[in-house]
Structures are given as C-alpha cells and as structure tokens.
N, C-alpha and C positions, 0 to 999 in steps of 0.2 A: 504494500500500500504506500502511495506517495506521501511523504511527510510534507506538511504545509506550515508556513509561517506567514503571518499577515501583519501589515502596518499601513499607516496612511502613506508613508513615503518609503520606498525601498531604494537603497543606494548600492550600486555595484562598484566596489573599490573604495578604499579608505585612505587615499592620499590626502595631503594637507588641504587641497582645494575642496575636495568632497567633504572633508570634515568641517570646513568653514561653512559650506552651504548647509550641511546637516545641522550645525550648531544654530544657525539662524532659524531654520525651520523648527527645530526642537524648542527653542526659546519662544517661538510663536504659537506653541501648543500642539504641533503636529507630532504624532507618534512616528519615530524614525527607526528603521532597521537597516544597518549597514552590514555588508559582507565583503570580506577581502581574502585573497588567496594566501597572503603571507601569514606567518604565525603571530605577527604583531601589526597594528595599524600604522599608518603614516606614510607608506610608500617610500619615496626618497628622503623623507624627513624622519630619519630613524637613527638612534644611537644604540649600539649593541655591545654587549660584553664579549668581544671576540676572544679575549684571553682573560683569565681570572684577575679582576681588579682593574682591567683596562677597558674603558668605555670609548668606543670609536664611532664616529659618524660614518655610517656605511655609504652615504651618498653626499647629501648637502652638508655644508658646514656654515658658511656665511649667510646671514639673513639681512643684508643691507637693504635690498629693494623693498621688502615688505614693511620696512619702518615707515614709509610714506603712505601705506594703505591705512584707511580709517580703522581697520581691525586692530592695528597696533597704535597708529598715531593718535586715535581718539579712544582706543580701548573699548570698542563698541560691543565686544563680547565678554568683557571683563577678564580677559586672559591674564593681564598683568595685575589688576587690582584684586581679583578674586581667586585666581587659579594658579598662582605661583610662577608665572613666566617672568624671567628677568634677562636682561641683555647687558653686555659690556662692549664698549667701543675701543679696541686695542690701539695703542700708539707705540711704535711706529705703525703706519697703515700698511706699508709694503716695503720690501727690499728685493731688487731684481738684479741678477748678474747678467752682463752682456757677453756676447761671444768673444770680445777682445779682452775680457777680464775686468773691465770697468763695472761699477755697480751704481744703481740709482735708487735712492731712498725716497719715501713719501711719508709725510707726517700730518697729524691732525691740524697743526698750525700751518695755515697756507703760506705764511711768510717763510717758514722753514722749508717747505716743499719748493717754494720759489727759489730760494738760495741753492738748493740741491740741483734744480734744473739749470740755474744760471752758471753753474760750474762748466756746463757744456755750451750753453747759448743764452746770453742775456735777452736777446730778442725773443727766443722761444719761451723763456720764463715769463716775459711780459705777455706774450700771447696766451700763455696758460692762465694767468689771472684774468685776462679778458674773457677767456673761454668759460671760466667759472661764473663770471658776472652774466654772460650771455645765457648760460644754462639756467641760472636763477630766474631770469625773466621768462624763459621758455618752458620750464619744468611744470608749471601750472597747467599749460595746455596739454602736455603729454600725460601728466597725471590724470587730468580729467578724462582724457580719451581712454586710458588704460583701465580706469576704475569706473567705467560706465559701459553697460552692454552696448554692443554695436546696434545702431539705429535708434538709440534712446536720446542721444544728445547731438550736439553739433559734430559733424565729421572733423577729424583731426586737421585736415587742410583748412577748414573754416576757422578753427581755433587758432591755428598758426597765422592766418591772415590778419588776426587782430593784434599781432605783435608788430612793433616798428620794423623789424627785419623778417617778417613772415615769409617772404619769398626765398630768403636765404635758407630758412629752416625747412621749407618745402623741398628745396634742392638737396640739402644735407641728408634728409631722411631717405631720399631716393638714391643717394650715392652709397658706395661701400665705405666701411670703416677705414680701409687703406687709402681710398681716395681722399677722404676728409683729413686724415692725419698728414698725408703727404702734401696736401694743399696748404694746410695751415701751420705746419711745423717744418723746419728746415734741417735740424740737426738729427743725425741718425740714431744716437743713443736715446734721445727723447722720443723720436718716432717709435723706436722699438719698445720703449717702456709703455707708451700709450697703447700700442697695439697689443702688448701682453695683457694689459688690463682689459681691453676690449674683447679679448679672446676668452674671458673667464666664464662666459655662458656657452662655450663650445659651439659657437655659430661660425658660419662661413664668412669671415670678415672681409673677404675679397669680392663678395657678391652684392649687387644693389639691394638696398633696404637695411643694411647694417650701419649706415653712416652716423646714426644718432648714438651708437654705443660708446664711442670715446667720450662724448659729452655726458651722457647719463651715468655711466659707471664712474668716471672721474669726479663728477659733481657729487654723486652719492657717497663715494668713499672719502672725498675731501671733507665732507660734513660729518659722516658717521663712522668712517673706517670700514673694515670688514666685520660688521656687527656679529657678535657671537652669543648664542643663547647659553646662559650659565647652566652647566650640567649636560650640555650636548644638544645637537639639533633636534633630537626627539622630544625635548622639553616642550616645544611648540605643539607637537602631537599630543603629549600628555595633557596639556592645558585644554586643547580642543576636545579631547575625549572626556575630560572632566566636565566641561560645559554640557556636552551631549547627554552624558549619563545623569547629570544633575537634573535634567529636564525629561527624564524617562526614556531617552534613546538607548538603543542597544547595538553593539558591534560584535559580529561573529567572525573570527579569523579562521584561517585554514579552509575557507570555502572558495572553490574555484567556479566561477560562472561559466557555463557551457553554452547557454542560449538564452535569447529573450523569449518571453511568453507573450504571444499575440492573441488577441480575441477581437474578432471583427475589425482587424486592421490596426487595433490599438495595443500599445504595450501595457500589459497588466502585471508584469513581474519578471523574474528571472528564474532560471533553473540551474542548479549546480551539477557538477560532473557525477555526483552520486544520486542524482534524481530528485533531490530536495527542491521544493518550489518555494519561492519567496514572493508573495502576492502583495501588490500595492493597491490600496483603495483609491488613491488619488493620482499618484505619479511615480515614475521610475527615474532616478538620476544615475547616469553612468559616468565613470571616470576611466573606463577601459580605453586603451589606445584605439583610435578610430580604425586603424588597420585590422585589429582583432575584432572590433565591434561589428564590422561589415559582415563577418562570417557567422554572426550569431542570429541572423534573421535571413529569410529568403531575399535574394537580390532584387526581386521585383518590389519588395516592400520599401526599398530605399529610393528607387528611381535612378535613371541612367546618369543624370548630372551628379548626384551624390556619389555613386559608385566611381565615376570617372575622377571626381575630386579626391576621393580617398586613395584610389590606385596611383594617382600622380603626386600624392603628398610625400614630401621629403622627410625621412625620419631623422636626419641630422648627422652629426659627426660622432663616432663612437669614442669612448674613453677607456683608458687602461689605468688601473689603480694598484698601488703597493702600499700596504699599511705596515708601518714600522713601529716597533717599541725601541726607544733609545734611552740611554742612561745620562744623556745631557742634551742641551738645546742645540739643534743644528746651527752651526756658527759659520758665517761667511769668512772667506779668506781676508785676513787683515782687520777683522772686526771682532767685537765682543759679543757674547750671547744677548746682551741688551739691545744690540742693533738688529737682531733677527725679528722680523714681523711675523705675526700669526699667519699672514698671507704673504709668502715669499715665493721666489722662483727663479727660473732661468729663461731668458728671452732669446729670440733669434732676430736677425735683421728682417725688415719688411718683405724683401723679395723672397727670402728663404721661407717665411711664413706662407706667403701666397703660393709658392711652388708646392710646398708640402700639403697644404689644405686642398689644393687642386688634385694632387695625387690621391688623397684620401677619397675625395668625391668620385674619382675615376676608378676606384676599387683596385688601386695598385698597392702592393705591399710596401709599407713604410717602416724603416728601421729607426730613424731619428725621432725627434720631437719638435714640432713647430713652436710649442711653448710648454713650460713645465710649471705646475703649481705645487708648492710645498706648504701644506697646512699643518701648523703646530698649535692647536688650540690650548694645550696644557700650559703654554706660556702665560696665559691670562686666566686659565681655569684649571687649577691643579686638582680639582675634584675628580677629574677623568682618569687619573692614574695614581699608583702608589707614590709616596713622597720621593722626590728626586728623579722620577721617571717621566718620560714624555711619549705621547702618541703623535706620530708623524704620518701624514698621508701624502703620497706622491700621486698626482694626477697628470696624465698626458693624453693628448688626442692620439688616436691610432686608426689604422685602416680596418675596413670591414673584413679584409682577408689577412691571413697570417703571414708574417714576414719570415725570413730565413729559410724559405722553402718548405715550411711546415704544412702538413695537410690540414691542420686546424689550429686555433689558438691554444687548445689544450696541449699540443705538442711543444709549444715554444714559449709559453707564458713565463716560466721561470728564467729562461734565457733572456727574454726581453726585460724582465725585472732587474736582472743582473746588469744589463746594459744601461738601464735608466739610473740605477743607483751609482754606477761608475761615472755616468755623465754628470749627475748632481754633485758628486765628490770633486769634480774639477773646479767648482765654485764654492762648495761647502765641504771642506776637507774632512770633517769629522763624521760625515755620513759614510761610515765604513763598518766592516765586520767587527771591529774592535768596540764599537759603540752601539751597534744594532743587536739587540738581544732577541728579537723575534721578528718574523716577517710573514705577512699574509698577502698573497697576490690574487688579484681579480682581473681576468681578461674580459673582453667584451662578451664572450660566451658565459662566463661566470656571472657577470652583471645581469644578463638576460635571465639566467636561471634563477638568480636571487629575486628578480622582479621582472616578470614577462612583459610588463608595460614598457620596459627599457629595451626595446627591440634592438638586437645586435649591439647592446652596450651603449645605446644612445639615450642619455639620461635627462635631456632637456626638452622633451616633448616634440621635437622636430624643428627644422630650420625655420627662421623667422624672416627670411628674405621677402622681397616684394610679392611673389606668388602665394605666400603662406602667412600673410599678416593682415590685420584689420578685418575688413569684410570678406576676405578670402580665406580666413582661418576658421576651421580646418578645410571648409569647402565653400566656394562661392554660393551665396544664398542661404547658408546655414551657419552663420557666424554668431547668432544671438542665443546660443545654448539650447534652442529647440531643434529637434531633428525631424526628418521626413516622416517618421513613425509617430503618430499622435500619442501623447502621454509619456514620451521619452525625452529626457533632457541630457545634455552633455556638459561636463566641466573638465578641469585638469589641464595639463600642459599642452594638449593639442588644440585648446580653444583660446580665444582672445583674452589677454594679449600674448600668451605663450608660456613657456616653461620657466624654470628657476623658482626660487622661493619668493613669490610675490603675493600670493593669496588673492590676486585680482580675479582670476577665473572663478574661484569659489564664491567670492562676494558678488560678482556679476551674475553668476548663475542663481544665487539666492534672490537677487532682485527680480529676475525674470520669473522664477518659479513662484515667488510670493505674490507677484502681480497676478499671475494666472490663477492662483488659488484664492484670490480675494483677500490677501493679507497685506497689512501695512509694513513696509520695510523700515526698520528703525534707524538706519544710517550706517 
C-alpha cells in the first residue's frame, strides 16, 4: 500500500533558497512539508564533521551577497534576533599571489586597499575608489532587480536608466568581466586581482553578461569582506530550519524525489524512489535542478519552449575541492600568519584565465588552475577545529573531463590534488606534508554524488551569462518561479537571479507563491 503524507505546501529539496521560501510560508500559517535527498538539509549551505572535531563547509563558505537581502539586512525572518545566526567580517579581506611572485592584499579600510593597489599603479588605485563610488550609486538598482520577481517591478534596464550614467551601466552589464577590467584598469597585477575576485562564483568571466561582477563583488567585499557565519555555513541552514519547525513545518531527509504527481494536468505532489507520495493541498515548490526536473513529468506537460530552454541551459563550470587539516595558518611567502585572509588564493594573468575557462567550456582536459581559492575560516572562527588547528579548503575550477589521460575523475583525483597542493606551496610554502595532517579530496564526480543538484560538480546553479539571466533564467517565459505545470513553482540557483548564497531566489519565490495563495508578504 502506498504511504501518503499531506501538507498545504510540499517542497522538493531543502537548499537555502527553498528553506527561505518555506520559512515565509510557514510563518504565514501554511503547513509545510519538505523532503530532501541528503541526510541533512541545506544543500550547498552545509557544515559537516568530516573528521572528529573538524567542522568543514562542504560547499559554500562566504555569505557576503546575502547580507544585502532583506532576510539578513532587515532580519525579516528573525534568523539573527531569534534563531542564533551570527556573522563576522574578516580583515584582511583577501590576499592573492600573482604568477610572478608578487602579492596583492585587500583590507576593510578602503584607504589601505588603495595604498596596496597604488604600489602597482596610482592611476588604477584612483580608478578603484571611483569604481566603489560608482557601484554605491548603482547597487540600489541591481539590488532591486535581484530581490524582486521578474515582471513585478521595473526591468533592470529601466532602473539603470534612472542613474546619471545609466547607459554606461547598461553597456557594462552586457560586457564580460574581462572586458570591463581591461577597459578600466591598466596594470596587470591589479587586473589579475580583480579578475580573481570576479571568478569567485565560478562563472565564465570571458562571456557577455559577467561585466557587473568586478563591481558587485569588489563593492560587497570592500564593505563587508568575505562574510563568515560563526560556526560554519550550515548555521544559516540551522536558523532557517528552526524558523520552519517553530511554525509547525517538517523536513524529511534521505528522501529522493523520482517524479511529480499530476492530476488533470496539475501538480499535486511528488513521489519518492521508494513509492512514498507527498501530496500538496495547495502547491508544490521545487528546488530540483531544472535539468533533472524535466524528466520527472511527461515532456508534453512542459511544452516545447520549456523543454528547449532546459536542454540548452548551461550548467556552468565544475569545481574541484581539497579539504585540508593543518597545524598552522597557511602563510604566504615573506608574510606572517596575520597577513593571511580567510579568503586567499593564487591568480593567473587575464589571458591565461580566458584560455583556461574556454578550454573548460570546450570539454578539454585541464591540468592547471585558472584561479585558486584558499578558504581558512578557522582564522576568525576557531570553533570549527581543535585548538591550534585549522581547516583549509582549496577550490579550483576544472574540466568536465578528467585530465592526465584518466578514464574518469575517480582515477586521477588524488593526483590532481597533489598537483594543486604543490602549486599552492609555490606561494604559501607551509602548505606541505609537514603541516597537512589530513586531506579529503572531492572531484566533480564526488561533488555530484554528494549533491545530485550539482551536476558534474557545478555548484552555482548554472552560468549567469546573457542567455541565462533575468527573464531568460532558467527558461524564457518562465522566469517568475511559476512553471508550465499549474500548481508547481521553482526556486534555487537555476532561477533568478542565480546561484551562490544570496537567498534572493527563495525570497522571490515566496513573494510569488504568497500572492497566488492570497497571503500578504511581510517584507
């Protein structure tokens, strides 16, 4: 006999965006039932005890972008005031080693960042301060567009036209990040540093539509650094789960959704791989990757345009991760441990980045790294490890296909990790066997196994270039969280405004669903 569970709202997937939507609905009095395939909720917002006493962020670490979302900025769900969420803004903001051995530092004091840039070019340092002022004027328009469902407010271009230099911003957002950086900055070290920052969301920085990234990321980090949740990235998940459960919601983990349940063309629930059915009295919310969602209902239920849009959707750039336990802070050559930022790394020159990113998109095996992120949150949050120890996460972009002639990533992941550690040690000499007490390696295949939503190790919900942003995300005509199947809504990184820890898709989906359900959205 089929086991049945019923609620007003059934949610398939429990990533941070789905949790935000569910929290709003639960607070509005709806009974909410969430199911997720992983053993814990949160999707990419998870902190796990990989080794006894070591709590590592299995995907996301920095929460800078979500700080401007009303969910945090205005604490609209009480995550900070009532549910224990706390953040710290590390200083220094970043330290990045260049291919020629030079280093560039960034600090919360913009004047100190200015002086660091001025070592290479006073002209570019002046341009950087002007860049921050320009972004301060423009960020309201971008924030309004990102935190409003598509079709609800003025289009972004109309918001930009209200700025004194709106035409410049319209052009910038259509250019690539590389185009913008090379046009506005002359000195190669500063170009490389800005491009390293722009790469942090694992986008194709050489493609049209990425041009705002240098402004938005530098503006956010200059103000807030690489904001870190105290206790780990999963603390955001914990706070959201606390809100949902406090209002009667329920989350079942270890449940893999196999198909959507349709009745007279309407989605009325989901069915798991073991045949259990979860029925919704009012609506179903999905945060399943659209590539997988397409196969959970008959093709004719979606319509040809939607199918074409999903089939041509770009899943993005894969990542490769090595989690290290170290007995001291990774320390750059010629510097002290205090100079190491929680968000540090190694950069390449702009042309090298473009060449390697292009090779990744072309499915060529890639041995090197276009950019390298080294995250050491224990510098500011010692609760994550035993006293005197540090958790270090190395993240690099990689190809969809295995390098070194391997048949699959399973064959070569340890070899690639060896190569990445050796490469990092060229700039950070103590990242060696003498100080690495343990290592856990995750290839793109491992990342997808850990979370099937991260197809082929792509953890940011898909490319955010021109064909996949705004009203075109995830599919033209279906960017407002409603889907072609009535009763079914979508949130998560595949929806507007995209992946990373922003919370915007979750809040936007809540606005749409609450309107359709006759509920007042609280803000």
